[in-house]
DOKOLSE-710866 format. One record per atom (N, C-alpha, C): x, y, z; residue in one letter. Coordinates in pm, whole numbers, padded with zeros to 5 digits, always signed. Example, Ala and Ser with C-alpha at 12.3 -4.5 7.8 and 13.67 -1.06 7.14 Angstrom:
<nodes>
+01319-00569+00780a/+01230-00450+00780a/+01320-00330+00780a/+01285-00225+00708s/+01367-00106+00714s/+01290+00003+00787s/
</nodes>
This chain:
<nodes>
+00079-00118+00007m/+00005-00011+00005m/+00099+00119+00051m/+00204+00136+00081n/+00279+00230+00095n/+00352+00235-00029n/+00378+00144-00116l/+00459+00160-00254l/+00396+00206-00333l/+00247+00186-00366k/+00147+00214-00433k/+00101+00392-00418k/+00121+00458-00298r/+00118+00577-00294r/+00257+00648-00307r/+00323+00577-00267s/+00502+00658-00379s/+00488+00678-00495s/+00452+00584-00553v/+00449+00548-00691v/+00371+00638-00807v/+00272+00716-00712k/+00171+00791-00787k/+00237+00921-00781k/+00292+00989-00709p/+00323+01125-00691p/+00471+01116-00813p/+00531+00979-00817l/+00683+01004-00911l/+00626+01006-01068l/+00480+00913-01060i/+00455+00907-01186i/+00410+01061-01274i/+00370+01105-01153f/+00306+01244-01183f/+00407+01349-01211f/+00490+01346-01120i/+00606+01430-01151i/+00702+01437-01323i/+00698+01301-01329l/+00770+01253-01464l/+00691+01322-01574l/+00581+01301-01542t/+00448+01310-01690t/+00490+01477-01683t/+00442+01562-01549i/+00523+01661-01582i/+00616+01718-01648i/+00731+01626-01630g/+00832+01714-01646g/+00883+01666-01828g/+00786+01548-01875l/+00801+01505-02008l/+00736+01642-02097l/+00602+01670-02024f/+00518+01774-02130f/+00596+01920-02107f/+00689+01963-02003a/+00738+02086-01999a/+00886+02049-02140a/+00940+01979-02111f/+01021+01919-02190f/+00989+01977-02372f/+00842+01853-02376l/+00844+01885-02536l/+00795+02013-02563l/+00742+02094-02473i/+00689+02238-02479i/+00826+02314-02529i/+00919+02280-02442t/+01019+02356-02447t/+01078+02346-02587t/+01096+02239-02652t/+01149+02145-02773t/+01090+02225-02887t/+00933+02227-02902l/+00851+02262-03009l/+00870+02421-03022l/+00867+02501-02914t/+00882+02620-02909t/+01035+02683-02972t/+01138+02633-02921t/+01261+02666-02967t/+01288+02590-03060t/+01219+02547-03143a/+01224+02483-03292a/+01110+02569-03367a/+01023+02617-03315d/+00927+02698-03447d/+01001+02878-03425d/+01091+02899-03301h/+01144+03067-03306h/+01251+03058-03281h/+01347+03010-03378p/+01502+02985-03399p/+01541+03141-03279p/+01679+03161-03225s/+01735+03260-03195s/+01768+03352-03259s/+01792+03477-03207a/+01919+03550-03310a/+02010+03566-03327a/+02037+03462-03273a/+02202+03464-03269a/+02214+03350-03411a/+02102+03303-03442h/+02078+03216-03540h/+02031+03275-03717h/+01993+03358-03686e/+01935+03503-03804e/+02052+03519-03837e/+02051+03508-03958p/+02171+03607-04087p/+02184+03720-04027p/+02264+03820-04039a/+02278+03940-03986a/+02309+04052-04096a/+02271+04135-04171v/+02252+04221-04272v/+02401+04271-04272v/+02461+04316-04169a/+02606+04343-04109a/+02697+04263-04217a/+02663+04120-04212a/+02779+04016-04252a/+02814+04027-04464a/+02712+04102-04474i/+02718+04119-04655i/+02794+04199-04662i/+02832+04303-04597k/+02939+04373-04624k/+03092+04349-04608k/+03088+04236-04546t/+03248+04222-04497t/+03282+04077-04559t/+03210+04020-04595d/+03239+03907-04659d/+03202+03845-04820d/+03281+03812-04896s/+03263+03815-05045s/+03154+03700-05051s/+03186+03583-04939a/+03088+03462-04986a/+02966+03538-04978a/+02946+03601-04834q/+02805+03597-04811q/+02729+03738-04886q/+02849+03786-04959e/+02778+03872-05049e/+02710+03814-05168e/+02786+03714-05195i/+02738+03600-05350i/+02623+03546-05286i/+02572+03480-05174s/+02493+03422-05105s/+02382+03523-05092s/+02359+03636-05099l/+02272+03735-05065l/+02215+03754-05219l/+02316+03751-05348y/+02303+03739-05469y/+02203+03635-05485y/+02245+03495-05475d/+02187+03416-05515d/+02052+03373-05378d/+02074+03399-05277n/+01980+03384-05197n/+01832+03498-05217n/+01880+03590-05296m/+01740+03700-05338m/+01727+03638-05503m/+01805+03536-05582r/+01789+03507-05777r/+01770+03644-05791r/+01892+03710-05756l/+01904+03871-05832l/+01936+03810-05975l/+01978+03707-06008d/+02025+03641-06165d/+01893+03637-06269d/+01803+03631-06203t/+01667+03596-06247t/+01634+03747-06293t/+01649+03818-06243t/+01638+03970-06277t/+01715+04035-06374t/+01814+03985-06419g/+01928+04013-06530g/+02031+04093-06435g/+02035+04138-06283l/+02125+04211-06226l/+02267+04133-06292l/+02354+04167-06279s/+02515+04109-06269s/+02549+04091-06173s/+02622+03986-06151r/+02684+03943-06033r/+02798+04037-06000r/+02905+04080-06119e/+02938+04141-06083e/+02940+04351-06028e/+02816+04336-06085a/+02749+04500-06073a/+02726+04482-05927a/+02680+04358-05904f/+02614+04398-05699f/+02700+04372-05645f/+02804+04294-05696e/+02903+04289-05569e/+03025+04416-05552e/+03004+04477-05688n/+03113+04600-05679n/+03035+04701-05599n/+02880+04697-05597a/+02787+04804-05582a/+02810+04793-05366a/+02783+04659-05325l/+02789+04643-05174l/+02935+04714-05161l/+03068+04634-05261k/+03183+04688-05205k/+03184+04854-05172k/+03129+04943-05274g/+03159+05070-05284g/+03069+05122-05115g/+02935+05045-05140y/+02817+05098-05019y/+02916+05080-04872y/+03012+04971-04883q/+03043+04957-04733q/+03127+05079-04765q/+03230+05091-04828h/+03327+05229-04797h/+03288+05367-04767h/+03154+05387-04859l/+03083+05476-04810l/+02984+05524-04659l/+02964+05377-04634e/+02919+05423-04497e/+02996+05444-04414e/+03128+05358-04371e/+03234+05403-04306e/+03280+05533-04331e/+03271+05602-04398s/+03317+05726-04455s/+03235+05815-04404s/+03083+05733-04341g/+02985+05865-04316g/+02926+05886-04404g/+02944+05867-04528r/+02831+05939-04633r/+02686+05895-04655r/+02634+05769-04604i/+02557+05735-04597i/+02450+05753-04489i/+02357+05792-04532k/+02263+05842-04422k/+02132+05728-04440k/+02143+05654-04512n/+02007+05563-04519n/+02082+05470-04540n/+02105+05372-04476p/+02216+05227-04512p/+02105+05106-04518p/+01970+05127-04553d/+01900+04991-04535d/+01882+04961-04689d/+01870+05073-04758v/+01846+05056-04905v/+01964+05120-05002v/+01995+05018-05131i/+02106+05097-05210i/+02031+05043-05341i/+02031+05131-05414s/+02032+05127-05571s/+02159+05114-05657s/+02135+05034-05783i/+02200+05000-05881i/+02152+04985-06016i/+02239+05120-06123i/+02177+05098-06259i/+02286+05007-06302i/+02223+04867-06392d/+02376+04815-06445d/+02352+04872-06611d/+02438+04880-06641f/+02462+04964-06764f/+02506+04851-06865f/+02529+04735-06825s/+02561+04647-06946s/+02446+04595-07003s/+02321+04616-06952l/+02195+04614-06999l/+02227+04646-07123l/+02084+04622-07190p/+02023+04733-07307p/+01913+04804-07213p/+01885+04886-07318s/+01809+05014-07226s/+01653+04986-07260s/+01638+04894-07309t/+01499+04836-07317t/+01454+04697-07207t/+01620+04683-07151k/+01553+04596-07018k/+01548+04674-06930k/+01475+04599-06768k/+01489+04710-06680k/+01587+04709-06583k/+01704+04835-06581r/+01798+04789-06560r/+01836+04890-06422r/+01740+04918-06328l/+01737+04981-06246l/+01667+04907-06108l/+01742+04870-05999f/+01712+04814-05911f/+01772+04862-05810f/+01627+04849-05700v/+01668+04936-05570v/+01596+04862-05464v/+01679+04792-05400i/+01694+04657-05329i/+01711+04716-05177i/+01615+04662-05060d/+01615+04687-04945d/+01710+04565-04888d/+01821+04625-04860l/+01932+04536-04802l/+01882+04463-04667l/+01806+04556-04536k/+01758+04489-04431k/+01685+04383-04420k/+01587+04402-04527n/+01477+04270-04521n/+01510+04211-04630n/+01566+04237-04753k/+01639+04119-04875k/+01546+04090-04921k/+01503+04265-04969l/+01371+04258-05099l/+01438+04330-05158l/+01386+04292-05312l/+01387+04387-05459l/+01247+04460-05446l/+01275+04617-05440l/+01175+04703-05403l/+01099+04752-05555l/+01205+04757-05634f/+01186+04812-05781f/+01259+04763-05867f/+01234+04741-06032n/+01346+04683-06098n/+01222+04791-06211n/+01312+04866-06260t/+01213+04928-06389t/+01335+04945-06505t/+01306+05058-06570l/+01362+05100-06743l/+01444+05223-06646l/+01582+05262-06684v/+01636+05382-06665v/+01694+05418-06795v/+01690+05545-06830s/+01796+05584-06930s/+01923+05620-06911s/+01972+05600-07023h/+02124+05677-07050h/+02127+05798-07143h/+02273+05848-07126g/+02240+05985-07192g/+02271+05956-07335g/+02263+06057-07401r/+02213+06041-07599r/+02301+06040-07627r/+02457+06059-07588n/+02573+06054-07652n/+02631+05915-07577n/+02578+05848-07469s/+02671+05719-07458s/+02618+05626-07524s/+02524+05612-07619g/+02516+05504-07699g/+02358+05511-07718g/+02331+05403-07835k/+02153+05377-07879k/+02111+05301-07809k/+02123+05136-07804d/+02026+05061-07708d/+02148+05046-07579d/+02269+05055-07577i/+02377+05001-07492i/+02433+05134-07447i/+02474+05202-07357a/+02542+05269-07260a/+02684+05219-07293a/+02789+05312-07389s/+02914+05238-07372s/+03010+05338-07373s/+02980+05458-07343t/+03064+05557-07345t/+03044+05611-07231t/+03092+05727-07135f/+03075+05786-07047f/+03142+05904-07023f/+03115+06012-06921s/+03177+06135-06962s/+03165+06222-06813s/+03260+06267-06771n/+03199+06377-06625n/+03197+06540-06711n/+03209+06558-06820q/+03243+06678-06829q/+03062+06720-06894q/+03112+06883-06854m/+02988+06961-06882m/+02961+06962-07026m/+02817+06942-07085n/+02756+06933-07195n/+02787+06807-07265n/+02823+06725-07231s/+02883+06611-07290s/+02776+06532-07290s/+02664+06521-07257f/+02513+06464-07257f/+02499+06322-07275f/+02628+06278-07170k/+02669+06146-07151k/+02631+06114-06993k/+02613+05978-06985s/+02588+05941-06824s/+02765+05943-06799s/+02729+05934-06644s/+02846+05888-06567s/+02849+05806-06515s/+02960+05692-06502l/+02985+05613-06381l/+02982+05624-06223l/+02989+05504-06170g/+02997+05557-06056g/+02896+05536-05920g/+02992+05599-05803f/+02919+05602-05690f/+02837+05771-05657f/+02715+05745-05599y/+02640+05837-05581y/+02581+05853-05473y/+02566+05940-05399i/+02460+05979-05258i/+02355+06047-05338i/+02229+06015-05263t/+02086+06093-05344t/+02106+06219-05248t/+02048+06306-05296g/+02034+06420-05184g/+01874+06456-05202g/+01854+06576-05203n/+01722+06613-05146n/+01612+06624-05273n/+01496+06669-05252t/+01445+06664-05393t/+01367+06797-05422t/+01344+06823-05537y/+01281+06949-05572y/+01185+06949-05703y/+01122+07012-05728t/+00990+07006-05852t/+01064+07136-05918t/+01115+07067-06048g/+01191+07166-06189g/+01128+07139-06320g/+01229+07153-06390e/+01166+07116-06564e/+01108+06998-06579e/+01144+06883-06486h/+01105+06753-06503h/+00979+06694-06427h/+00945+06825-06350g/+00856+06739-06248g/+00909+06723-06089g/+00876+06651-06022y/+00959+06592-05871y/+01057+06510-05951y/+01168+06551-05854s/+01317+06544-05948s/+01419+06495-05815s/+01517+06411-05810l/+01646+06399-05725l/+01758+06435-05740l/+01837+06521-05659r/+01944+06569-05689r/+02056+06434-05651r/+02127+06436-05746l/+02241+06326-05716l/+02329+06343-05709l/+02477+06316-05567e/+02609+06378-05565e/+02696+06303-05618e/+02772+06310-05684g/+02882+06232-05717g/+03000+06244-05678g/+03061+06106-05604e/+03137+06084-05513e/+03275+06031-05550e/+03287+06031-05690e/+03427+05976-05758e/+03449+06107-05830e/+03534+06210-05758a/+03626+06310-05883a/+03684+06274-05925a/+03657+06348-06092g/+03718+06279-06200g/+03643+06226-06294g/+03559+06149-06211i/+03443+06003-06298i/+03279+06081-06271i/+03248+06141-06139n/+03125+06175-06192n/+03093+06297-06048n/+03215+06327-06061g/+03221+06464-05930g/+03155+06584-05988g/+03197+06586-06114n/+03094+06705-06138n/+02904+06737-06182n/+02847+06610-06138a/+02735+06548-06128a/+02599+06673-06105a/+02648+06753-05981l/+02548+06848-05967l/+02576+06943-06030l/+02691+07018-06068s/+02673+07106-06193s/+02639+07053-06308s/+02662+06995-06373r/+02589+06931-06467r/+02411+06924-06474r/+02383+06900-06342g/+02264+06873-06312g/+02168+06751-06342g/+02291+06637-06325i/+02259+06494-06374i/+02142+06499-06238i/+02063+06446-06271v/+01930+06402-06147v/+01870+06290-06198v/+01797+06220-06081m/+01638+06165-06118m/+01554+06236-06152m/+01502+06209-06270h/+01350+06268-06308h/+01258+06159-06405h/+01119+06181-06429s/+01087+06098-06516s/+01076+06142-06616s/+01040+06085-06722a/+01036+06127-06847a/+00973+06002-06930a/+00845+06089-07060n/+00787+05971-07117n/+00834+05915-07183n/+00960+05946-07258y/+01021+05849-07370y/+01080+05737-07272y/+01067+05731-07146v/+01146+05589-07094v/+01004+05503-07024v/+00952+05410-07167n/+00847+05317-07151n/+00864+05188-07275n/+00810+05134-07208e/+00820+04999-07332e/+00794+04984-07465e/+00673+05027-07492s/+00629+05071-07574s/+00753+05110-07709s/+00758+05256-07635l/+00892+05330-07755l/+00988+05202-07772l/+01055+05124-07696g/+01125+05074-07682g/+01138+04949-07777g/+00992+04894-07822k/+00922+04759-07891k/+00960+04833-08027k/+00879+04935-08077v/+00924+05062-08196v/+01025+05038-08213v/+01122+05096-08193q/+01284+05184-08169q/+01374+05064-08198q/+01316+04980-08101g/+01454+04893-08052g/+01550+04937-07968g/+01525+05061-07865y/+01560+05124-07746y/+01478+05248-07695y/+01511+05262-07601i/+01412+05386-07509i/+01471+05486-07544i/+01389+05624-07503g/+01472+05756-07521g/+01566+05758-07422g/+01613+05846-07438r/+01778+05881-07395r/+01775+06048-07328r/+01842+06045-07188s/+01827+06196-07143s/+01961+06272-07198s/+01979+06406-07151l/+02095+06465-07139l/+02233+06422-07064l/+02158+06295-06963g/+02280+06246-06911g/+02245+06195-06779g/+02092+06221-06760c/+02024+06205-06633c/+01951+06053-06618c/+01949+05975-06516p/+01883+05854-06520p/+01757+05851-06501p/+01707+05907-06600a/+01544+05956-06590a/+01466+05784-06619a/+01354+05771-06498i/+01275+05675-06515i/+01117+05721-06538i/+01047+05570-06584p/+00877+05598-06578p/+00819+05706-06521p/+00720+05755-06585e/+00671+05884-06531e/+00505+05780-06429e/+00513+05665-06437n/+00385+05646-06368n/+00487+05537-06250n/+00612+05577-06190i/+00643+05502-06114i/+00764+05590-06056i/+00831+05722-06100h/+00927+05769-06061h/+00912+05806-05898h/+00758+05913-05890r/+00726+05911-05736r/+00762+05850-05593r/+00755+05735-05650k/+00738+05619-05569k/+00897+05580-05530k/+01001+05580-05690v/+01103+05509-05670v/+01166+05625-05586v/+01165+05796-05571i/+01277+05885-05543i/+01253+05899-05398i/+01085+05844-05375e/+01051+05908-05221e/+01127+05773-05137e/+01185+05672-05185c/+01226+05556-05136c/+01353+05588-05101c/+01424+05648-05240i/+01550+05677-05252i/+01659+05781-05170i/+01579+05855-05180r/+01613+06047-05166r/+01654+06002-05020r/+01751+06112-05010n/+01778+06164-04859n/+01916+06054-04814n/+01984+06034-04874g/+02134+05984-04815g/+02129+05814-04818g/+02084+05784-04966t/+02135+05657-04995t/+02200+05645-05070t/+02250+05502-05164c/+02409+05486-05258c/+02308+05420-05359c/+02363+05518-05446l/+02351+05501-05587l/+02467+05437-05663l/+02460+05290-05713f/+02579+05284-05822f/+02514+05287-05937f/+02623+05339-06067l/+02605+05337-06199l/+02689+05197-06231l/+02692+05116-06283y/+02809+04969-06326y/+02809+04984-06491y/+02884+04970-06520s/+02892+04925-06677s/+03062+04839-06613s/+03100+04717-06758p/+03207+04688-06717p/+03284+04783-06842p/+03299+04906-06764d/+03378+05012-06858d/+03545+04978-06796d/+03604+04995-06905k/+03790+04958-06890k/+03857+05112-06788k/+03756+05199-06864y/+03862+05318-06800y/+03808+05323-06671y/+03663+05311-06616y/+03662+05342-06493y/+03712+05210-06387y/+03687+05115-06440s/+03777+05031-06363s/+03894+05078-06316s/+03957+05144-06458a/+04113+05159-06413a/+04166+05250-06307a/+04005+05349-06275h/+04044+05487-06227h/+03935+05541-06137h/+03867+05394-06047t/+03776+05410-05976t/+03861+05428-05796t/+03867+05502-05734k/+03919+05449-05575k/+03864+05414-05502k/+03720+05414-05511i/+03658+05342-05433i/+03628+05208-05451i/+03656+05150-05527l/+03667+05006-05576l/+03811+04948-05594l/+03910+05009-05527s/+04042+04991-05568s/+04098+04959-05439s/+04174+04832-05439k/+04181+04783-05282k/+04274+04880-05191k/+04362+04969-05243d/+04426+05100-05162d/+04389+05173-05167d/+04268+05241-05228g/+04214+05354-05256g/+04283+05438-05343g/+04378+05378-05447t/+04433+05443-05515t/+04396+05392-05691t/+04400+05466-05787p/+04347+05383-05888p/+04396+05303-05957p/+04353+05161-06012s/+04444+05071-06033s/+04565+05091-06142s/
</nodes>
C-alpha cells in the first residue's frame, strides 16, 4: 500500500517534466534565436556572403549582373564607413551592361533582403543608342557618368518631381551637381517606345525613369542612400578609387 502511494506522485512528476520538455523543444524549433538569424551587416564584409545574398535573392533572374551587385556592395561599405550614407537600408544599382529596353534599375532593401523596384532607366544620348558604352564627367557631354552617388534632396523643376545626385568620385562623376544630373521622370522611358524603335529615349545624361513610378522610387531612395551606376568599362575600372584595394586607381 505504501509503495503504491509513493509511485503515484513519482509518475505525476515524470509526466509533468516530460510535458514541459516537449513544450520547450517545440517552441525553440518554431522560433530560432537571434544568434542563428543572418545578420545584414555580414554582407558588407564577407565576399562569400555577398554572393550568397545575390543567390538567395535570385537576382540573376532579374538580369542584374553579379559583378554589378558585388561592386555596389563594396562601394556601399566604403561610403558607409566614411559616414556618407545616411540611410544604409537601401541601395540602388543601375546596370548599364544591360540594354535600355531591359529593366536595369534595381532598388534593393538590404535590411529585409527585398527587391523593391526594378524598372527602366535611361542613359545619356551620347553614351550610345541601346547600350551605354561611353561615359563622361564633362559639362554638355550629354553622356552618363558611372560610379557611386549619394542621393540628395528632392525638388520640383523642369521635369517635375526630381532627385539631386551627388557624385562621389572626382574625375568620374564629381561634376554631377553642376551638370544638373538628377533622377527625374520622362515620357520617353517606356516599353512601347523600346519595342517600336529598339531602344528607349535618351536623356542629357540623367537617369530618367518612367512617369508612372518615378515618385515612389524617388521617395524611397532620397536623402542619403547609395546609388551605383555600373558598366564593365575599362576606364572606370582603372580609375575608380572606391573600388580599388588601397584607395588609389589601379
